SEZAZA-616705 format. One record per residue: residue number from 0; chain; residue in one letter; x, y, z of N, C-alpha, C in turn. Coordinates in steps of 0.05 Angstrom, whole numbers, m for minus. Example, Ala and Ser with C-alpha at 12.3 -4.5 7.8 and 13.67 -1.06 7.14 Angstrom:
0,A,A,264,m114,156,246,m90,156,264,m66,156
1,A,S,257,m45,142,273,m21,143,258,1,157
***
This chain:
0,A,V,2106,742,2493,2109,765,2498,2116,776,2462
1,A,S,2132,753,2447,2142,760,2421,2121,754,2402
2,A,S,2097,756,2409,2073,754,2392,2062,784,2388
3,A,Y,2073,808,2403,2068,828,2401,2083,836,2384
4,A,F,2111,831,2376,2129,835,2360,2112,849,2325
5,A,M,2098,826,2318,2090,831,2290,2069,861,2288
6,A,F,2058,867,2315,2043,901,2315,2061,914,2317
7,A,H,2086,915,2318,2106,938,2321,2122,936,2300
8,A,D,2121,917,2279,2138,912,2253,2173,906,2271
9,A,L,2169,890,2291,2189,880,2300,2193,847,2289
10,A,D,2221,845,2289,2226,815,2277,2232,797,2301
11,A,A,2218,780,2311,2219,758,2331,2237,744,2333
12,A,E,2252,739,2310,2275,715,2304,2297,742,2306
13,A,S,2301,767,2308,2325,780,2312,2330,787,2344
14,A,T,2356,778,2341,2365,777,2372,2365,807,2386
15,A,T,2374,829,2364,2373,854,2365,2342,863,2378
16,A,D,2324,855,2362,2301,865,2368,2296,858,2402
17,A,I,2297,836,2403,2282,816,2423,2302,827,2448
18,A,F,2333,834,2446,2344,842,2471,2333,875,2474
19,A,R,2331,886,2451,2320,913,2458,2287,921,2465
20,A,Y,2274,909,2459,2252,911,2467,2236,892,2483
21,A,L,2246,868,2490,2234,853,2511,2228,867,2535
22,A,P,2239,874,2548,2239,882,2572,2216,898,2577
23,A,A,2219,922,2560,2183,940,2555,2162,921,2552
24,A,L,2160,904,2530,2142,890,2528,2132,874,2545
25,A,A,2157,860,2561,2148,848,2584,2132,860,2608
26,A,F,2144,885,2612,2132,902,2632,2104,911,2626
27,A,V,2099,922,2600,2072,927,2584,2047,897,2594
28,A,E,2056,879,2580,2042,854,2588,2035,853,2610
29,A,S,2059,852,2635,2050,841,2665,2030,865,2671
30,A,Y,2037,886,2666,2016,906,2674,1991,908,2670
31,A,I,1982,898,2643,1960,890,2633,1949,867,2643
32,A,Y,1960,850,2646,1956,823,2663,1945,832,2695
33,A,G,1964,847,2716,1955,856,2733,1929,872,2730
34,A,L,1921,888,2717,1895,898,2716,1875,883,2710
35,A,D,1882,854,2696,1856,841,2689,1860,825,2714
36,A,Q,1878,819,2728,1871,800,2753,1860,823,2774
37,A,T,1869,846,2775,1848,868,2799,1820,863,2791
38,A,N,1813,872,2766,1785,870,2755,1768,840,2761
39,A,E,1786,820,2751,1772,795,2764,1766,790,2789
40,A,D,1784,801,2810,1789,801,2841,1763,812,2850
41,A,A,1762,836,2840,1742,854,2845,1713,842,2840
42,A,L,1707,835,2816,1681,823,2811,1677,793,2828
43,A,L,1699,778,2836,1695,758,2843,1680,765,2873
44,A,D,1692,785,2892,1689,793,2913,1660,807,2915
45,A,A,1651,821,2891,1625,829,2891,1608,802,2885
46,A,G,1614,790,2874,1592,760,2865,1589,751,2894
47,A,I,1608,748,2909,1608,736,2932,1587,747,2952
48,A,A,1589,774,2952,1582,792,2970,1550,804,2960
49,A,G,1546,788,2934,1516,790,2926,1508,821,2921
50,A,D,1533,836,2914,1531,866,2907,1529,866,2878
51,A,A,1518,890,2865,1510,894,2841,1549,902,2829
52,A,A,1550,891,2800,1578,886,2796,1583,920,2786
53,A,E,1598,933,2794,1608,957,2789,1640,958,2774
54,A,P,1644,980,2760,1672,976,2748,1691,980,2770
55,A,P,1705,960,2780,1727,960,2803,1749,978,2792
56,A,L,1753,986,2766,1783,998,2760,1772,1034,2760
57,A,A,1798,1044,2758,1792,1071,2759,1779,1078,2731
58,A,K,1768,1103,2726,1757,1107,2703,1775,1101,2683
59,A,D,1803,1109,2683,1824,1098,2659,1846,1086,2675
60,A,P,1841,1063,2674,1861,1042,2686,1888,1046,2678
61,A,F,1887,1059,2649,1904,1051,2633,1926,1083,2636
62,A,D,1916,1098,2649,1927,1123,2656,1958,1126,2664
63,A,A,1965,1110,2679,1990,1110,2690,2013,1099,2665
64,A,L,2001,1071,2658,2018,1066,2640,2024,1081,2613
65,A,R,1994,1093,2604,1996,1121,2587,2025,1144,2594
66,A,Q,2024,1147,2615,2041,1172,2632,2069,1156,2622
67,A,L,2075,1136,2636,2100,1126,2637,2112,1118,2603
68,A,L,2092,1112,2585,2100,1096,2562,2105,1135,2546
69,A,S,2091,1154,2556,2099,1179,2544,2124,1191,2549
70,A,E,2127,1189,2571,2155,1197,2589,2179,1186,2569
71,A,R,2178,1160,2564,2198,1141,2555,2201,1150,2519
72,A,G,2173,1173,2511,2176,1168,2483,2164,1145,2466
73,A,W,2153,1127,2484,2140,1107,2469,2106,1101,2462
74,A,L,2097,1127,2472,2069,1130,2471,2059,1134,2438
75,A,T,2053,1124,2422,2045,1128,2400,2019,1136,2398
76,A,P,2006,1145,2376,1970,1145,2369,1964,1118,2367
77,A,R,1977,1100,2353,1966,1072,2352,1962,1055,2378
78,A,I,1988,1054,2398,1983,1051,2421,1968,1060,2439
79,A,D,1961,1092,2438,1943,1104,2447,1918,1088,2445
80,A,D,1906,1091,2421,1883,1077,2411,1876,1051,2421
81,A,E,1899,1032,2417,1897,1005,2429,1891,1001,2462
82,A,L,1904,1022,2477,1899,1019,2509,1873,1036,2506
***
């Protein structure tokens, strides 16, 4: 998670930055890994069944994450573009 600090002008060596932002960054990272796992599982299931691979995730799988970040005032145009 600390590898994300440089993208947001945070100091990975600063205990203040680490304790202030680590919970949010860990949550976002786990959310994205969860989406990735869901996607991989669906593609694997489709491959086993011999079905054509269709996008397994919702049209915008990051919508719930965008909403949460927006409610907390953390959704910046840069983060929105990354998602």
